N, C-alpha and C positions, 0 to 999 in steps of 0.2 A: 507599523508593518515593516518588515525587512525589505530593503531595496538593494538591487545589484545592477551594475551596468551591464552585466552579462545576460540578463533576462529582461524581456519586455514585460510590461505590466500585465499583458494578456497571458503570457506564459507563467508569470508569478501567480496570478489568480487561478489558473488551471492546476498548478501544483498544490496550491492551498486547498482547492476543492477536492482534488484527488485524495489528499491526506485526510481531510475531514471525512470523506466517504469511507476510507479505510478504517478510521476510528469508529465509525458508526456500525460496522459489521461485527457482530459478536462472533468471536472465533476462539472458543475454548479449546484446550488441547484435545485432539482427536475429533474435533468438529470444525475443521478449517476449510471444508469444501466450498462454502459460499465465498469466502475471501479469496481463495485460490482462483476460482472462476472469475471473480471480479478483476484480479490482477492479470489473469490470462487475457481477458477481453481488452484490457488497456495495452498489453504488450502487442497484441495483434493489431490494434488501432494505430500503434506507433510504428508498425512496419517491421517488427522483428522477423528475421529470416526463418526462425524455427521456434516454436513454442510447444512444449511437451509437458503433460502431467503424467508422471510415472506411476507405477503400480502402488507406490507408498503414498501417493498424493502430493509428492513434491513437484513444484513448478520449475521448469528449466527453460530459459530463453536464450537464444543465440542471435547475435547481430554480426554479420560478416564471417570471414574465415581467414586464417593465416597462421603464421608460425607462433605468434604470441597471443595469449589469452588473458583476460581479466575476469576473475571470478568474484561475484558478490553473493554472499551467503547470508540469509536472513530468516528469522523466525516470524511467523504471522499469528501464532497462538497467543492468547491472553489468559489471565487468571480471572476467575469468577469474582464479581464485585458483590460482596455480602453486606456492605455498609453504605448503601446508596443514600440513606437519610443523612449521612455525615458529610456529603458532598454539597458544595454551594451550587454546582452545575452538574447535571447528570453526566456520569463518567463516559458514556458512549455518545455524547451529543456532538462532539466535534466543534462545539461553540468556541468562538474566539472572543476573548474579553480583553479590553485595553490593548488591542493590537496584537 
């Protein structure tokens, strides 16, 4: 498992579990509502100053205010898995193997 002096083991575990939960949410293009709501809930729990889902279903979060901004842009949609039988581990399991 990855280790960093910047993160406590508790925060590392929380990040891993959050990422696993993201992977487990099926979010095909045009069907991202569940994952957007999941991320929105996390942003609110983390204390973001503003969390908005716009009319197109995009999630926007803001922390603080000031002259400079940092923008992080990401896609949350995934492609359909049509060959599940070819996977050693179910593709949406979020399972960790060998660390």
